[in-house]
C-alpha positions in Angstrom: 26.2 -72.3 67.4 29.3 -70.5 66.2 29.5 -71.9 62.6 25.7 -71.7 62.1 25.5 -68.1 63.2 28.4 -67.2 60.9 26.7 -69.1 58.0 23.4 -67.3 58.6 25.3 -64.0 58.7 27.0 -64.7 55.4 23.6 -65.6 53.9 22.1 -62.4 55.2 25.0 -60.4 53.9 24.7 -62.0 50.5 21.0 -61.3 50.3 21.5 -57.7 51.3 24.3 -57.3 48.8 22.1 -58.8 46.0 19.2 -56.6 47.1 21.4 -53.5 47.0 22.7 -54.4 43.5 19.2 -55.1 42.3 17.9 -51.7 43.7 20.8 -49.9 42.1 20.1 -51.6 38.8 16.4 -50.5 39.0 17.5 -46.9 39.8 19.9 -46.7 36.9 17.3 -48.1 34.5 15.2 -45.1 35.2 17.7 -42.6 33.8 20.4 -44.5 31.9 20.6 -46.8 28.9 23.1 -47.5 26.1 21.6 -44.7 23.9 21.9 -41.9 26.5 24.4 -39.2 26.2 25.0 -35.6 27.4 22.2 -34.2 25.2 19.7 -36.7 26.7 20.7 -35.8 30.2 20.3 -32.1 29.4 16.9 -32.7 27.9 15.9 -34.5 31.1 17.3 -31.8 33.3 15.4 -29.0 31.4 12.2 -31.0 30.9 10.5 -29.0 33.7 11.5 -25.8 32.0 10.1 -27.0 28.7 6.9 -28.0 30.4 6.5 -24.5 32.0 7.2 -22.7 28.7 4.8 -24.9 26.7 2.0 -24.5 29.2 2.6 -20.7 29.7 2.6 -20.3 25.9 -0.6 -22.3 25.6 -2.3 -20.1 28.3 -1.0 -16.9 26.8 -2.4 -17.9 23.4 -5.9 -17.0 24.7 -4.6 -13.6 25.8 -2.9 -13.0 22.5 -6.1 -13.8 20.6 -8.0 -11.4 22.7 -5.4 -8.7 22.1 -5.6 -9.2 18.3 -9.4 -8.9 18.4 -9.2 -5.9 20.7 -6.6 -4.0 18.7 -8.3 -4.8 15.4 -11.7 -3.6 16.7 -10.2 -0.4 18.1 -8.6 0.3 14.7 -11.8 -0.3 12.9 -13.7 2.0 15.4 -11.2 4.8 14.9 -11.4 4.5 11.2 -15.2 4.7 11.2 -15.2 7.6 13.7 -12.4 9.8 12.3 -10.9 8.6 8.9 -14.1 7.7 7.1 -16.0 10.9 7.9 -13.0 12.9 6.6 -13.0 10.9 3.3 -16.8 11.3 2.9 -16.5 15.1 3.5 -13.5 16.0 1.4 -13.0 13.3 -1.3 -14.8 13.3 -4.7 -17.4 10.7 -5.4 -15.3 8.2 -7.3 -12.6 8.2 -4.6 -15.3 7.8 -1.9 -16.7 4.7 -3.8 -13.1 3.3 -4.1 -12.4 3.7 -0.4 -15.6 2.2 0.7 -15.2 -0.8 -1.6 -11.5 -1.4 -0.9 -11.6 -0.8 2.8 -14.6 -3.1 3.4 -13.1 -5.7 1.1 -9.9 -5.8 3.1 -11.8 -5.8 6.4 -13.9 -8.8 5.3 -10.8 -10.8 4.2 -8.9 -10.0 7.4 -11.8 -11.1 9.7 -12.6 -14.2 7.6 -9.1 -15.5 7.4 -8.3 -14.8 11.0 -11.4 -16.6 12.2 -10.7 -19.6 9.9 -7.0 -19.7 11.0 -7.9 -19.8 14.7 -10.9 -22.2 14.5 -9.6 -24.7 11.8 -7.6 -27.7 12.9 -4.2 -27.8 11.3 -4.6 -31.5 10.6 -3.4 -34.6 12.5 -2.3 -38.0 11.4 -5.1 -40.6 11.6 -4.6 -43.0 14.5 -7.1 -45.7 13.4 -5.3 -46.6 10.1 -2.4 -49.0 10.0 -1.7 -48.5 6.3 -0.7 -44.8 6.6 2.7 -44.2 5.0 5.3 -43.0 7.6 8.9 -42.0 7.6 9.5 -42.3 11.3 7.8 -42.8 14.7 7.1 -39.9 17.0 9.0 -40.3 20.2 6.3 -38.5 22.2 3.1 -39.8 20.6 4.6 -43.2 19.9 2.7 -43.3 16.6 3.9 -43.3 12.9 4.6 -39.9 11.4 3.7 -39.3 7.7 6.1 -37.2 5.6 6.2 -33.5 6.6 4.6 -34.2 9.9 6.1 -32.9 13.1 5.2 -32.9 16.8 4.0 -29.7 18.5 5.1 -29.7 22.1 2.6 -27.0 23.0 -0.4 -28.8 21.6 1.1 -32.2 22.5 0.1 -33.7 19.2 1.6 -34.4 15.7 0.6 -31.9 13.0 0.4 -32.6 9.3 2.8 -30.3 7.3 3.5 -28.3 10.5 4.8 -24.8 9.9 4.9 -23.5 13.5 2.8 -22.9 16.5 1.4 -19.4 16.4 0.5 -17.9 19.8 -1.5 -15.1 18.1 -3.8 -17.7 16.7 -3.6 -20.0 19.8 -3.3 -22.7 17.2 -0.8 -24.6 15.1 -0.3 -23.6 11.5 -0.4 -26.8 9.5 -1.8 -28.4 6.3 -5.4 -27.4 6.8 -5.1 -23.8 8.0 -1.7 -22.7 6.5 -3.5 -20.8 3.7 -5.8 -19.0 6.2 -2.8 -18.0 8.2 -0.8 -16.6 5.3 -3.9 -14.9 3.8 -4.6 -13.2 7.1 -1.0 -11.9 7.3 -1.1 -10.7 3.7 -4.5 -8.9 3.9 -3.7 -7.5 7.4 -0.5 -6.0 6.0 -2.4 -4.6 3.0 -5.1 -3.3 5.3 -2.6 -1.5 7.5 -0.9 0.0 4.5 -4.2 1.1 3.1 -5.2 2.8 6.4 -1.7 4.3 6.8 -1.9 5.9 3.3 -5.5 7.0 3.7 -4.9 8.7 7.0 -1.6 10.3 6.1 -3.0 13.7 5.5 -5.2 13.5 8.5 -2.2 12.5 10.6 -0.1 15.5 9.4 -3.0 17.9 10.1 -3.6 16.3 13.5 0.1 16.3 14.5 0.4 20.0 13.6 -2.6 21.1 15.8 -2.2 18.9 18.9 0.0 21.4 20.8 -2.1 24.3 19.6 -5.4 22.9 20.7 -4.0 21.7 24.0 -3.0 25.3 24.8 -6.4 26.8 23.8 -8.5 27.9 26.8 -12.0 26.4 27.1 -11.3 23.6 24.6 -13.7 20.7 25.3 -11.0 18.2 24.4 -12.9 16.6 21.6 -10.6 18.1 19.0 -7.5 17.0 21.0 -9.0 13.5 21.3 -9.6 13.3 17.6 -6.1 14.5 16.8 -4.4 12.1 19.2 -6.5 9.2 18.0 -5.5 10.0 14.4 -1.9 10.3 15.3 -1.9 7.1 17.3 -3.7 5.2 14.7 -1.3 6.2 12.0 1.6 5.1 14.1 -0.1 1.7 14.8 -0.9 1.2 11.1 2.6 1.9 10.0 4.2 -0.3 12.8 2.0 -3.3 12.1 2.5 -2.9 8.4 6.3 -3.0 8.7 6.4 -5.9 11.3 3.7 -8.0 9.7 4.9 -7.2 6.2 8.3 -8.7 7.0 6.7 -11.9 8.4 4.5 -12.1 5.2 7.5 -11.8 2.9 9.4 -14.5 4.8 6.5 -16.9 4.5 6.0 -16.0 0.8 9.6 -16.9 0.3 9.1 -20.3 1.9 6.0 -21.0 -0.1 7.8 -20.2 -3.3 10.4 -22.8 -2.3 7.8 -25.4 -1.4 8.8 -25.7 2.3 7.6 -24.8 5.7 9.4 -23.0 8.6 10.4 -26.3 10.1 11.5 -27.7 6.9 13.6 -24.7 6.2 16.0 -25.5 9.1 16.0 -29.2 8.3 16.7 -28.6 4.6 19.6 -26.3 5.3 21.1 -28.9 7.6 20.6 -31.6 5.0 22.1 -29.4 2.3 25.3 -28.8 4.4 25.5 -32.6 5.1 25.3 -33.5 1.4 27.6 -30.7 0.4 30.3 -32.2 2.5 29.9 -35.4 0.4 30.0 -33.6 -2.8 26.3 -33.9 -3.5 23.6 -31.3 -4.1 20.4 -31.1 -2.1 17.0 -30.8 -3.8 13.7 -30.3 -2.1 11.3 -33.0 -3.4 8.3 -30.9 -2.6 9.4 -28.0 -4.8 7.3 -28.0 -8.0 8.4 -24.6 -9.3 7.4 -21.2 -7.9 4.1 -20.7 -9.8 3.1 -24.3 -9.2 3.9 -24.0 -5.5 1.6 -21.1 -5.2 -1.2 -22.9 -7.1 -0.9 -25.9 -4.8 -0.8 -23.7 -1.8 -3.9 -21.7 -2.7 -5.7 -24.6 -4.3 -5.9 -22.8 -7.7 -7.0 -25.2 -10.5 -8.4 -22.8 -13.0 -7.9 -19.1 -13.8 -11.2 -18.2 -12.1 -10.0 -19.6 -8.8 -7.5 -16.7 -8.5 -10.6 -14.5 -8.0 -12.9 -16.9 -6.1 -10.3 -18.6 -3.9 -7.6 -16.0 -3.4 -9.2 -12.5 -3.8 -12.5 -13.5 -2.1 -13.3 -15.5 1.0 -13.2 -19.2 0.4 -13.4 -22.3 2.6 -12.1 -24.8 0.1 -9.8 -27.5 1.5 -6.1 -27.5 0.5 -4.7 -29.8 -2.2 -4.1 -33.3 -1.0 -4.8 -35.0 2.3 -1.5 -34.0 4.0 -0.4 -37.6 4.2 0.6 -38.5 0.7 2.8 -36.0 -1.2 3.8 -35.9 -4.9 7.6 -35.6 -5.1 9.3 -34.1 -8.1 11.8 -36.9 -8.2 12.9 -40.0 -6.3 16.3 -40.4 -4.8 18.1 -43.3 -3.1 19.8 -41.0 -0.6 17.8 -40.7 2.6 15.8 -37.5 2.8 15.3 -35.6 6.0 11.6 -34.8 6.3 
């Protein structure tokens, strides 16, 4: 019995050893491969943090949209209650007509473009076509990515010509709604500047009488409320005009260069890489400043500057967001 027991023990030990090695191999296969490095390990470690940030941002997007609607509505109400009556009572007829036309024109454009920017899909790559040109494969969607397409971790989908995810829209800014987003920023800035300039005299008068009216006995408070509302509105107009104006100028600069916010960082990195090799980087999607603006707004004739830029228009953007006309071809790989 002695040799047989020893033989069985060795067999059992060999099986346990093989099982242990196989289990360890399975465990390592879950988190290790030949392509992993420190960056991969850090991404895996911070994946729960990324998930929390993405989901919180997605949930807060609804809150931000409600805040935009609430603040815009409150500004419009204050203008109708205090600023507009002052204009009607003190301004000559031609200035009254100008203010009525200009103010309501800006209001119409702001409301229209914000609604379209929030409700219009930014555009996604088709999943039912196999002949779609692609430059890479999305590691998260496991689908081909056309040029200028990037994955949004908040929306969990690839977006055509993605610029960024805007929490104030609760939507991505991409190929199909980029024009709506920029037009909203532009006309919102112009609207705030218009309201700030129009209510400047009213603000100066209100600021000078707030303390006096607060000290008057028997004051009903209506005058103080009017003065405080005027002063607060002027501060809001000016602050939004400065903050949103800077954002508008930044995006105008990107549009003039024929690139998006995402491509701006990629192109700068690519330019530094090529500079080290003694080469010069050129953006293949840059068609000249004026042509970039025409392509962005979809302007094909001179009349379109009025009907498609200065008036509300739901026309689709130029191209399908999948195929892009490049200004030149190059043999050097291009980061897209």
